[in-house]
Backbone bond lengths (Angstrom), bond angles and torsions (degrees), N, CA, C in turn:
res aa  C-N    CA-C-N  psi(-1)  N-CA   C-N-CA  omega(-1)  CA-C   N-CA-C  phi
1 M - - - 1.443 - - 1.500 111.49 -
2 R 1.353 115.97 152.40 1.466 121.17 169.28 1.490 109.53 -88.17
3 V 1.319 115.99 117.02 1.449 121.32 -170.94 1.529 110.78 -119.25
4 L 1.296 116.11 132.33 1.493 120.87 168.57 1.506 106.42 -97.50
5 L 1.343 116.78 132.29 1.444 122.09 178.72 1.536 109.44 -130.07
6 T 1.323 119.20 111.76 1.453 122.33 176.27 1.500 109.54 -91.55
7 G 1.328 115.75 155.21 1.490 120.77 -176.29 1.497 110.58 65.55
8 A 1.351 116.86 34.76 1.482 121.14 -171.92 1.506 114.15 -69.87
9 A 1.314 118.34 -14.59 1.473 120.10 178.48 1.544 111.65 -99.38
10 G 1.338 116.26 -3.99 1.475 118.84 178.56 1.519 111.91 -76.53
11 F 1.309 115.66 -179.61 1.465 120.64 -174.78 1.544 109.98 -61.40
12 V 1.291 118.22 -54.88 1.469 120.71 179.53 1.514 109.96 -70.00
13 G 1.311 118.86 -42.23 1.469 120.92 -177.00 1.513 115.05 -62.92
14 R 1.290 119.07 -40.29 1.479 119.86 -176.85 1.509 109.72 -70.70
15 H 1.335 119.98 -33.74 1.447 122.49 176.90 1.502 111.43 -70.84
16 L 1.331 116.87 -41.68 1.454 122.40 175.71 1.566 109.48 -62.25
17 H 1.315 117.22 -42.62 1.442 120.02 -179.16 1.484 113.24 -57.02
18 R 1.344 114.99 -47.21 1.478 118.96 178.93 1.527 112.14 -62.40
19 A 1.341 115.89 -40.31 1.453 120.63 -178.10 1.537 111.43 -67.06
20 L 1.323 115.99 -40.27 1.476 120.41 176.70 1.472 113.10 -63.24
21 L 1.357 114.53 -42.32 1.512 117.36 178.10 1.518 110.07 -67.21
22 D 1.343 118.36 -36.72 1.462 122.11 -178.77 1.556 110.73 -62.04
23 Q 1.354 115.53 -31.47 1.445 117.36 -178.51 1.535 112.46 -92.08
24 G 1.347 115.42 7.31 1.450 120.36 172.69 1.473 117.79 92.93
25 D 1.317 117.14 9.23 1.499 120.50 -178.77 1.551 109.50 -77.40
26 L 1.342 115.34 153.80 1.437 122.06 171.80 1.522 107.56 -95.51
27 V 1.326 117.54 117.33 1.452 122.30 -167.73 1.507 110.14 -119.95
28 L 1.331 114.40 128.86 1.460 119.70 166.39 1.533 106.87 -101.67
29 G 1.315 116.34 112.49 1.438 122.39 179.12 1.536 110.95 -99.17
30 I 1.289 117.32 131.06 1.486 121.45 179.95 1.556 107.80 -124.80
31 D 1.308 114.65 136.41 1.485 120.24 175.11 1.537 107.83 -157.67
32 L 1.312 113.72 155.69 1.475 119.79 177.33 1.552 109.13 -62.96
33 N 1.378 115.46 -28.56 1.458 120.35 178.38 1.522 109.09 -106.56
34 A 1.318 116.26 114.01 1.443 119.69 -178.62 1.531 111.74 -69.94
35 T 1.321 116.89 145.01 1.466 122.76 174.37 1.529 107.05 -133.43
36 P 1.379 114.88 174.93 1.472 114.86 175.64 1.537 114.21 -58.86
37 L 1.310 117.47 -21.70 1.476 121.13 -179.49 1.512 112.82 -101.60
38 A 1.320 117.29 -30.51 1.466 120.84 -175.92 1.482 112.03 -111.18
39 R 1.324 115.26 138.51 1.450 119.50 178.38 1.529 109.57 -85.15
40 S 1.323 115.36 155.03 1.461 119.25 177.46 1.510 110.96 -75.86
41 G 1.305 116.76 132.54 1.477 120.76 178.69 1.490 110.62 177.90
42 D 1.330 114.28 156.02 1.480 120.63 176.82 1.524 108.24 -96.11
43 A 1.323 114.68 123.44 1.483 118.76 -176.08 1.547 110.07 -62.44
44 L 1.318 117.13 -31.90 1.453 119.51 179.07 1.539 110.72 -63.43
45 D 1.313 117.67 -44.01 1.448 122.91 177.13 1.546 110.28 -63.63
46 F 1.349 114.75 -41.50 1.467 118.34 178.83 1.509 113.33 -59.06
47 F 1.346 116.19 -46.56 1.423 120.48 -179.45 1.507 112.30 -64.31
48 R 1.275 116.97 -32.02 1.512 119.90 -179.60 1.509 111.36 -76.43
49 T 1.299 121.11 -25.38 1.471 121.13 -171.35 1.509 115.81 -116.70
50 D 1.369 118.21 -23.81 1.483 119.36 -175.31 1.482 110.68 -80.14
51 D 1.348 117.01 139.97 1.448 121.34 -178.86 1.539 112.17 -125.78
52 R 1.341 117.17 15.41 1.451 120.12 176.40 1.487 112.42 -77.27
53 R 1.300 116.13 150.81 1.468 122.78 172.92 1.529 109.59 -98.91
54 W 1.324 115.44 128.62 1.462 123.64 -178.24 1.539 108.39 -109.20
55 D 1.293 115.40 159.82 1.502 120.49 177.31 1.559 107.66 -75.06
56 L 1.326 116.86 -36.97 1.431 123.44 -176.80 1.526 110.35 -151.05
57 A 1.312 116.97 140.12 1.486 122.34 176.62 1.546 105.91 -124.04
58 I 1.323 113.92 134.62 1.450 120.64 175.10 1.554 107.89 -125.03
59 H 1.300 114.28 119.95 1.453 120.77 -173.28 1.531 109.40 -104.53
60 A 1.368 114.53 98.95 1.462 119.86 179.10 1.569 111.60 -114.26
61 A 1.317 116.67 10.88 1.484 118.81 179.02 1.529 107.76 -84.97
62 A 1.321 114.46 132.67 1.484 120.45 -177.74 1.522 109.14 -168.15
63 V 1.326 113.43 156.18 1.488 118.54 169.39 1.524 108.38 -83.81
64 V 1.350 114.40 115.53 1.420 120.37 -177.12 1.526 109.62 -126.55
65 G 1.354 117.53 -169.30 1.444 118.90 175.96 1.503 114.65 143.96
66 G 1.335 115.36 21.69 1.457 117.99 175.03 1.535 114.72 78.26
67 R 1.303 116.13 -173.12 1.427 121.42 -172.96 1.533 112.24 -63.98
68 A 1.333 115.67 -37.10 1.465 119.80 -178.96 1.504 111.20 -60.73
69 S 1.351 116.20 -38.41 1.481 121.50 -179.91 1.518 109.24 -72.32
70 I 1.323 117.28 -44.09 1.469 119.72 -177.69 1.535 109.75 -60.66
71 D 1.318 117.11 -43.50 1.480 119.83 -176.57 1.540 110.91 -84.82
72 G 1.323 118.57 -28.99 1.432 120.12 -173.26 1.510 116.03 -94.74
73 S 1.340 118.63 -16.14 1.451 121.35 -177.01 1.527 110.77 -138.17
74 P 1.338 116.14 63.11 1.510 119.26 -175.02 1.532 112.41 -60.99
75 L 1.364 119.04 -35.15 1.466 119.83 179.72 1.512 110.62 -75.58
76 G 1.301 117.93 -34.32 1.471 121.46 176.34 1.524 110.47 -60.93
77 V 1.358 115.20 -48.45 1.418 121.77 179.64 1.536 111.23 -59.39
78 A 1.350 115.40 -35.98 1.505 121.73 -178.24 1.511 111.02 -63.55
79 T 1.353 119.40 -14.96 1.428 119.69 172.64 1.510 114.91 -54.35
80 N 1.334 113.47 -24.18 1.519 118.93 178.15 1.525 111.51 -61.11
81 L 1.318 117.32 -25.38 1.442 119.79 179.33 1.576 110.33 -61.65
82 A 1.320 115.44 -42.89 1.432 117.78 -177.85 1.550 109.06 -72.16
83 L 1.297 118.30 -38.58 1.493 119.24 178.69 1.494 110.74 -60.70
84 D 1.316 115.73 -43.88 1.486 120.15 -175.00 1.520 110.83 -71.19
85 A 1.360 117.57 -41.45 1.424 120.96 -178.45 1.543 110.47 -62.28
86 W 1.341 115.84 -42.98 1.448 117.86 178.82 1.503 113.24 -71.18
87 Y 1.322 117.93 -28.05 1.453 123.08 175.15 1.519 108.83 -59.69
88 F 1.306 117.70 -51.34 1.444 120.26 -177.71 1.491 113.70 -68.34
89 R 1.361 117.87 -36.40 1.445 121.38 173.57 1.523 110.21 -60.26
90 W 1.322 118.03 -41.79 1.423 123.91 -179.28 1.509 110.87 -66.11
91 L 1.320 118.14 -42.94 1.456 121.09 177.40 1.541 111.40 -54.99
92 V 1.329 113.83 -48.78 1.482 117.40 -177.95 1.495 110.54 -68.61
93 R 1.335 118.48 -41.93 1.475 120.38 -178.32 1.497 113.88 -61.09
94 T 1.370 115.08 -40.06 1.456 119.46 -176.19 1.531 113.11 -87.16
95 G 1.327 118.12 -12.03 1.436 119.89 -174.07 1.471 115.90 69.73
96 T 1.340 117.04 23.58 1.490 119.83 177.17 1.554 106.64 -65.60
97 P 1.369 116.26 126.69 1.460 119.03 -167.71 1.548 115.94 -81.74
98 R 1.365 115.54 -23.44 1.452 117.05 -176.65 1.524 109.11 -138.92
99 A 1.361 114.13 145.44 1.455 119.84 -174.85 1.520 111.40 -151.45
100 V 1.330 113.68 156.52 1.445 120.95 174.13 1.521 109.55 -118.14
101 F 1.349 114.52 133.60 1.448 118.47 175.51 1.542 107.76 -123.77
102 F 1.297 117.15 121.34 1.470 121.57 177.45 1.514 109.75 -85.77
103 S 1.341 115.81 102.71 1.420 120.59 170.58 1.526 106.47 -80.31
104 S 1.338 116.43 -147.69 1.474 118.18 -177.43 1.496 111.24 -164.61
105 S 1.323 117.90 155.80 1.465 122.40 171.48 1.514 109.55 -61.96
106 A 1.297 119.26 -17.24 1.490 121.94 179.26 1.535 109.33 -72.25
107 A 1.311 118.66 -13.95 1.477 118.96 176.40 1.510 113.82 -74.46
108 Y 1.326 117.92 -15.17 1.453 120.86 -178.68 1.533 109.83 -74.00
109 P 1.380 114.63 151.30 1.473 118.31 -179.90 1.529 112.78 -59.89
110 V 1.332 115.14 130.73 1.457 118.33 179.84 1.517 111.45 -63.21
111 A 1.357 117.73 -26.03 1.447 122.40 178.57 1.545 112.30 -59.61
112 L 1.354 116.14 -22.93 1.453 118.18 -179.83 1.535 111.94 -93.48
113 Q 1.335 116.67 7.97 1.477 118.96 -172.72 1.552 110.37 -130.09
114 Q 1.307 114.52 35.51 1.456 120.85 -176.65 1.527 112.60 -99.58
115 P 1.336 117.80 170.43 1.509 119.42 176.49 1.484 110.61 -57.97
116 G 1.348 114.45 153.64 1.450 120.63 -175.16 1.519 110.64 117.98
117 P 1.287 117.93 -163.12 1.463 121.15 177.22 1.514 111.86 -56.95
118 I 1.332 115.84 138.58 1.424 120.52 -179.12 1.534 112.66 -72.95
119 H 1.268 117.11 125.32 1.473 122.46 172.25 1.501 110.38 -98.77
120 R 1.288 116.22 118.54 1.456 120.26 178.47 1.497 109.87 -80.69
121 L 1.291 115.40 120.30 1.508 122.10 -169.58 1.541 108.89 -71.83
122 V 1.343 113.25 126.51 1.461 122.07 -178.37 1.557 104.77 -109.53
123 E 1.282 116.36 146.46 1.491 120.42 -176.34 1.508 110.60 -56.04
124 T 1.331 118.32 -32.98 1.471 120.37 -179.55 1.528 112.95 -76.19
125 D 1.324 119.00 -1.46 1.477 121.48 173.65 1.517 112.04 -66.92
126 I 1.320 116.57 -17.99 1.465 120.27 177.17 1.563 108.00 -102.43
127 D 1.287 115.95 122.16 1.445 124.33 173.23 1.523 108.96 -113.11
128 L 1.327 114.63 105.03 1.437 118.78 -175.95 1.499 114.97 -65.93
129 N 1.330 115.26 -19.23 1.467 121.99 176.57 1.519 112.43 -83.90
130 D 1.291 117.15 -16.70 1.468 122.61 177.96 1.532 110.55 -148.91
131 P 1.357 115.60 63.48 1.450 120.23 -172.86 1.522 114.31 -66.95
132 C 1.298 117.11 144.89 1.473 122.56 173.94 1.544 106.20 -100.02
133 V 1.326 114.81 168.87 1.467 119.14 -174.23 1.552 111.33 -65.09
134 P 1.359 117.93 121.15 1.437 121.56 175.38 1.543 110.26 -86.78
135 D 1.350 113.92 -168.30 1.451 120.56 -175.90 1.554 109.82 -88.48
136 A 1.323 115.45 100.27 1.467 122.17 171.74 1.543 112.43 61.18
137 T 1.349 115.19 -173.24 1.452 119.48 -178.07 1.574 109.78 -65.32
138 Y 1.311 117.10 -27.44 1.450 118.86 178.42 1.536 110.37 -62.99
139 G 1.308 116.33 -43.71 1.466 120.26 176.88 1.484 112.90 -66.68
140 W 1.371 118.03 -38.85 1.468 120.44 177.71 1.516 110.37 -63.39
141 A 1.353 117.98 -41.45 1.444 120.22 179.04 1.528 110.92 -61.30
142 K 1.328 117.92 -42.41 1.456 121.47 -179.84 1.543 110.25 -67.81
143 L 1.296 118.99 -39.26 1.488 119.34 176.27 1.517 110.56 -62.33
144 T 1.330 116.99 -42.47 1.460 119.07 176.96 1.482 113.22 -63.68
145 G 1.328 116.94 -37.82 1.450 120.65 175.55 1.541 112.66 -60.95
146 E 1.304 117.00 -41.56 1.433 119.94 177.65 1.509 111.68 -63.42
147 R 1.350 117.08 -37.17 1.476 118.85 178.32 1.560 110.01 -69.68
148 L 1.307 116.24 -38.66 1.478 118.64 176.90 1.527 111.90 -64.92
149 A 1.326 115.97 -31.47 1.453 121.74 177.54 1.531 110.13 -59.91
150 Q 1.346 116.99 -37.09 1.467 120.80 179.44 1.549 110.53 -62.66
151 Y 1.365 115.63 -41.79 1.445 119.71 178.07 1.538 110.89 -64.02
152 A 1.316 116.89 -39.83 1.488 119.97 178.46 1.535 109.05 -63.93
153 E 1.325 116.91 -42.62 1.451 120.17 179.45 1.565 110.82 -61.14
154 A 1.340 115.76 -38.33 1.467 120.18 179.83 1.511 111.61 -62.69
155 E 1.390 114.65 -24.60 1.472 120.56 178.82 1.520 111.71 -91.95
156 G 1.336 120.08 4.85 1.436 122.74 172.98 1.497 116.82 106.34
157 C 1.347 119.07 5.30 1.473 121.40 179.55 1.542 108.08 -100.04
158 R 1.316 118.47 123.02 1.458 121.44 174.36 1.534 109.08 -76.42
159 V 1.301 117.80 120.54 1.460 122.54 -178.37 1.514 109.96 -113.92
160 H 1.322 116.07 117.45 1.461 123.23 177.02 1.546 107.82 -90.16
161 I 1.357 116.86 119.29 1.432 122.42 -176.25 1.503 109.70 -107.12
162 L 1.325 116.77 119.98 1.465 125.07 176.44 1.504 112.05 -105.51
163 R 1.313 119.04 133.77 1.467 123.87 174.73 1.496 110.07 -114.54
164 P 1.355 117.46 84.43 1.460 118.49 -178.87 1.542 111.79 -68.13
165 M 1.335 114.02 147.09 1.451 118.60 169.61 1.518 108.52 -84.90
166 S 1.288 121.09 -136.49 1.468 121.64 -175.62 1.511 111.34 -86.58
167 G 1.337 115.93 92.43 1.431 120.28 179.99 1.547 113.29 -72.52
168 Y 1.287 114.82 148.78 1.501 119.54 179.59 1.507 109.66 -153.96
169 G 1.340 114.84 169.77 1.451 121.56 177.55 1.492 112.61 176.60
170 E 1.294 116.61 172.49 1.474 122.00 -173.94 1.506 113.99 -61.48
171 D 1.305 118.23 -31.94 1.444 122.15 -172.43 1.518 113.05 -110.77
172 Q 1.328 116.59 23.63 1.502 122.38 178.28 1.525 109.53 -74.92
173 A 1.339 116.34 148.51 1.429 121.67 179.55 1.553 110.04 -67.10
174 E 1.291 117.08 147.61 1.474 122.32 -170.07 1.549 112.31 -75.88
175 C 1.320 118.28 -3.75 1.445 118.30 174.78 1.549 112.10 -72.14
176 Y 1.330 116.23 -7.94 1.451 121.98 174.22 1.491 112.98 -95.14
177 P 1.308 121.66 153.80 1.454 123.12 -169.38 1.544 112.51 -67.04
178 F 1.367 119.04 -42.76 1.410 117.87 -176.13 1.507 115.72 -60.03
179 P 1.302 119.41 -51.75 1.507 120.04 175.73 1.537 112.45 -62.57
180 A 1.332 117.38 -30.26 1.478 118.20 178.12 1.520 108.60 -68.22
181 F 1.324 117.72 -38.63 1.494 120.84 178.29 1.536 109.51 -66.18
182 I 1.347 117.92 -39.67 1.445 121.34 -179.40 1.529 109.05 -63.16
183 R 1.317 117.07 -45.06 1.501 119.72 178.53 1.498 110.88 -59.81
184 R 1.268 118.52 -46.87 1.493 121.96 -179.88 1.538 110.57 -58.61
185 A 1.333 115.10 -42.35 1.422 119.31 179.91 1.563 112.39 -66.36
186 K 1.321 113.88 -41.80 1.484 118.39 179.34 1.547 109.11 -62.24
187 E 1.306 115.86 -36.80 1.489 122.24 179.94 1.515 109.76 -80.83
188 R 1.314 118.05 -6.33 1.471 124.53 -177.26 1.554 110.93 53.02
189 Q 1.304 114.22 46.64 1.459 118.53 179.68 1.553 110.55 -65.29
190 D 1.278 114.60 137.92 1.457 121.89 177.25 1.530 108.34 -151.61
191 P 1.331 116.68 107.87 1.446 129.80 14.71 1.532 111.59 -76.40
192 F 1.313 113.09 161.01 1.498 123.54 -177.71 1.503 106.35 -102.74
193 E 1.361 118.23 115.83 1.435 121.45 -175.65 1.535 113.01 -82.16
194 I 1.357 114.65 140.27 1.443 123.31 178.84 1.509 107.96 -136.35
195 W 1.338 117.35 126.64 1.441 122.28 176.26 1.525 109.27 -67.95
196 G 1.293 117.75 132.79 1.477 121.49 179.32 1.488 109.87 86.08
197 D 1.361 115.69 -164.33 1.472 120.44 -177.30 1.503 111.99 -93.96
198 G 1.331 120.24 4.52 1.427 122.85 174.91 1.533 116.38 86.59
199 S 1.337 115.65 -8.03 1.490 118.15 -173.51 1.522 112.37 -94.86
200 S 1.309 119.45 -12.60 1.453 120.38 -178.69 1.561 108.68 -71.66
201 T 1.313 115.92 150.47 1.461 121.71 -172.24 1.491 113.29 -117.30
202 R 1.333 116.45 155.23 1.432 122.59 176.50 1.572 107.30 -141.69
203 D 1.335 113.20 160.42 1.458 121.56 179.60 1.496 106.08 -110.57
204 W 1.334 116.63 101.04 1.439 121.79 -172.48 1.521 112.36 -84.47
205 V 1.345 117.60 129.91 1.458 120.88 179.29 1.531 108.13 -132.58
206 H 1.296 113.10 127.95 1.517 119.65 -177.13 1.503 110.83 -68.74
207 I 1.312 117.52 149.39 1.431 124.08 -178.02 1.574 111.37 -58.94
208 D 1.315 117.11 -32.47 1.467 120.69 179.37 1.542 108.43 -61.78
209 D 1.340 115.86 -40.52 1.478 120.83 -179.58 1.501 112.00 -74.27
210 L 1.308 118.58 -34.03 1.470 121.89 174.58 1.513 110.33 -62.37
211 V 1.316 116.23 -44.78 1.476 120.35 177.51 1.542 111.30 -66.02
212 G 1.344 113.20 -44.25 1.484 116.83 -179.25 1.512 112.83 -62.74
213 A 1.353 116.46 -39.90 1.447 118.57 179.33 1.510 111.65 -68.46
214 T 1.340 116.91 -36.21 1.446 121.18 179.44 1.517 112.04 -64.10
215 L 1.303 116.71 -47.31 1.460 121.40 179.51 1.517 112.29 -68.66
216 A 1.326 117.71 -32.38 1.445 121.44 177.09 1.537 110.13 -69.24
217 A 1.350 117.84 -39.66 1.426 121.30 178.02 1.537 111.44 -60.55
218 V 1.346 115.76 -40.48 1.482 120.35 177.68 1.525 111.00 -68.66
219 A 1.319 115.03 -47.84 1.489 120.10 -175.78 1.536 110.07 -62.11
220 Q 1.313 118.10 -37.07 1.453 121.47 -177.29 1.501 114.36 -96.81
221 D 1.359 116.56 5.48 1.457 122.32 177.88 1.521 111.13 52.84
222 A 1.329 114.88 46.16 1.477 121.60 179.14 1.506 109.72 -66.15
223 T 1.293 115.10 140.30 1.472 120.33 -179.90 1.553 110.31 -110.95
224 G 1.344 114.06 157.31 1.436 120.20 179.78 1.519 112.54 78.94
225 P 1.326 116.76 156.93 1.458 119.63 174.26 1.519 113.09 -58.40
226 I 1.312 117.25 146.00 1.487 121.61 -177.25 1.524 108.59 -129.89
227 N 1.319 117.00 122.73 1.470 121.73 170.74 1.511 108.51 -66.49
228 V 1.333 118.38 145.45 1.465 121.79 174.44 1.519 106.21 -125.57
229 G 1.264 115.14 104.08 1.493 121.15 179.97 1.500 110.20 -174.79
230 W 1.335 116.53 -177.95 1.479 121.13 178.86 1.509 114.13 -98.46
231 G 1.371 116.09 -19.16 1.474 117.74 -171.77 1.505 111.51 78.94
232 R 1.296 118.74 18.83 1.447 125.24 -179.63 1.523 111.00 -107.23
233 A 1.331 116.68 115.84 1.458 121.80 -178.47 1.565 109.45 -85.54
234 T 1.334 115.27 116.66 1.463 119.03 178.75 1.522 108.52 -121.96
235 S 1.298 119.03 120.35 1.462 121.70 179.15 1.541 109.54 -74.37
236 F 1.302 114.98 159.73 1.491 118.15 180.00 1.539 111.39 -65.51
237 D 1.331 117.27 -32.96 1.481 120.97 172.81 1.534 109.05 -61.98
238 E 1.348 117.25 -43.62 1.487 119.55 -178.69 1.537 108.06 -67.92
239 L 1.308 119.88 -40.59 1.445 122.21 180.00 1.551 108.20 -60.54
240 A 1.342 117.66 -45.96 1.461 121.57 178.53 1.511 110.84 -57.72
241 G 1.392 115.56 -41.06 1.435 119.42 178.35 1.533 113.02 -63.91
242 L 1.271 117.23 -44.76 1.460 122.64 177.80 1.492 111.31 -60.76
243 V 1.367 116.46 -44.90 1.493 120.36 -177.03 1.513 111.40 -66.49
244 T 1.379 116.42 -46.33 1.470 119.11 -173.80 1.509 108.52 -74.41
245 T 1.304 118.86 -36.60 1.510 119.56 175.59 1.504 110.49 -58.02
246 A 1.351 115.58 -47.76 1.427 118.45 -179.86 1.537 111.91 -64.58
247 A 1.315 115.67 -26.10 1.492 118.33 176.89 1.505 112.59 -85.13
248 G 1.313 116.49 -7.22 1.454 120.38 173.04 1.522 116.08 89.88
249 Y 1.316 118.25 28.24 1.479 118.44 172.94 1.522 109.52 -153.72
250 Q 1.339 116.11 171.21 1.448 122.31 -172.52 1.528 108.82 -133.40
251 P 1.343 119.17 85.40 1.458 120.17 -175.11 1.525 111.61 -83.35
252 E 1.321 115.20 169.71 1.441 121.67 169.55 1.544 107.74 -74.87
253 L 1.307 117.14 141.37 1.461 121.23 178.46 1.528 109.89 -93.99
254 K 1.331 115.98 126.46 1.480 122.47 179.58 1.479 109.93 -110.03
255 H 1.342 119.08 110.55 1.484 122.73 -177.72 1.538 108.35 -88.04
256 L 1.352 113.15 142.65 1.444 122.00 178.85 1.534 107.84 -118.21
257 P 1.366 117.59 86.92 1.475 120.32 -172.37 1.520 113.38 -66.46
258 A 1.353 119.78 -20.57 1.434 120.87 -177.61 1.524 113.69 -86.79
259 A 1.354 117.17 -9.17 1.492 121.13 -177.67 1.536 109.71 -76.42
260 P 1.326 116.71 153.33 1.474 119.54 176.99 1.528 112.53 -57.09
261 Q 1.304 118.64 138.33 1.471 119.48 -174.31 1.525 113.69 -140.62
262 G 1.308 117.86 -14.33 1.465 120.72 177.58 1.500 115.32 70.39
263 V 1.297 118.64 -156.35 1.466 122.67 -176.33 1.534 107.84 -71.63
264 H 1.343 114.73 163.71 1.471 117.92 -176.24 1.505 112.70 -80.47
265 H 1.295 119.26 -48.43 1.473 121.99 -178.38 1.508 108.81 -121.13
266 R 1.303 116.93 131.24 1.497 119.61 174.28 1.546 107.88 -142.56
267 V 1.325 115.72 93.84 1.444 124.58 -175.35 1.550 106.96 -138.47
268 C 1.356 115.57 139.36 1.465 119.85 -175.75 1.490 112.31 -103.53
269 D 1.330 113.08 162.65 1.445 123.20 163.99 1.557 104.23 -93.96
270 P 1.326 119.48 114.22 1.485 121.10 -173.92 1.537 114.82 -92.91
271 K 1.314 117.48 15.30 1.487 118.60 -171.98 1.509 111.99 -59.77
272 R 1.342 118.49 -42.50 1.469 118.90 -178.53 1.528 111.31 -63.98
273 M 1.349 117.39 -39.99 1.415 120.39 178.11 1.523 111.29 -64.98
274 L 1.301 119.71 -36.07 1.425 122.54 -177.32 1.501 113.28 -67.13
275 D 1.331 117.74 -15.17 1.480 121.60 175.51 1.526 109.40 -73.37
276 V 1.308 119.17 -20.93 1.490 121.56 -177.29 1.498 112.33 -120.32
277 Y 1.350 118.48 -22.20 1.459 119.72 -173.05 1.510 110.97 -154.81
278 Q 1.342 116.64 137.56 1.484 123.18 175.95 1.508 107.90 -107.98
279 P 1.364 119.06 117.19 1.495 120.92 178.82 1.521 110.31 -60.84
280 R 1.308 116.87 151.09 1.436 121.39 -170.24 1.561 111.97 -122.87
281 V 1.347 116.87 -28.62 1.480 119.85 -173.63 1.543 109.45 -100.40
282 S 1.314 116.81 104.57 1.466 121.63 177.38 1.530 110.77 -66.88
283 L 1.296 115.99 160.87 1.470 120.35 179.16 1.545 109.67 -60.03
284 E 1.303 116.50 -40.51 1.502 119.37 179.22 1.500 110.64 -62.41
285 E 1.350 118.69 -44.69 1.476 119.14 178.14 1.564 110.58 -65.31
286 G 1.316 116.88 -40.83 1.474 120.44 176.51 1.503 113.69 -57.39
287 I 1.354 116.26 -39.28 1.444 121.66 177.99 1.545 108.93 -64.24
288 Q 1.320 115.40 -48.76 1.477 119.30 -178.44 1.545 110.19 -60.60
289 R 1.302 118.84 -40.26 1.468 121.75 178.62 1.540 109.78 -62.38
290 A 1.325 116.40 -44.73 1.479 119.19 -178.44 1.510 112.54 -68.17
291 L 1.290 118.17 -39.86 1.476 120.81 177.78 1.551 110.35 -63.72
292 A 1.346 114.87 -33.37 1.474 116.60 -177.47 1.511 112.96 -85.09
293 A 1.322 118.44 -10.15 1.486 122.32 -177.10 1.516 110.21 -71.65
């Protein structure tokens, strides 16, 4: 296939790029930061000016940067609204028949992610006709993108929507918690710092499985939004324990209650994903890979 991939130098984009090339696709990768595989370019400018029809488009370009960016730069994150709106306009204008839109677990109502019993997020928890408050401007942008995807589908473009949980991997930027924990463990930091009180949970999914689920959704023409995760709730204290045990030491845990920490519980129901893809990289294996990198 001829594939357009935006954000090709980013964490998700560069892994997708390699996987697409490995399966024999012809890929044009675009990113603000040029790499040997991706050309330098602004996706927003591309969507405004390009008129070519592609077999598949995957839109991974976005303003990101972890919890500190989501909480600390709400207007900067809102730039994603423009990127996504022009993406869908471009899909319809060029007649590109298939596309991928990365939504997010942040699109889910924050009311379902509070302290107390864990609610496993199901795709139907989001009603685009009557949306509840998502997580910050990042979540609002993703909700809007999902609604725009419906309009693009009405014009004939099949849009595969993925809602990843907490993605991680060996080469992820350190502004995210998993690589920050890995660095602290490699340095054998003691005490070991944790943002918040350590009890909030996340559903960790390795980048290999995020890529695998994305390509499987396209290959099998899966419809409807799809959660990408294990459905395994792991607290930050538990993650610290797994990481430091794998690194061979047992430090004191130092909690930072004033640091940004987001919602309390964020764990998915993965049943819809399991119809098209079975995750392969457990959290324990992902930790071992990152410590060895």
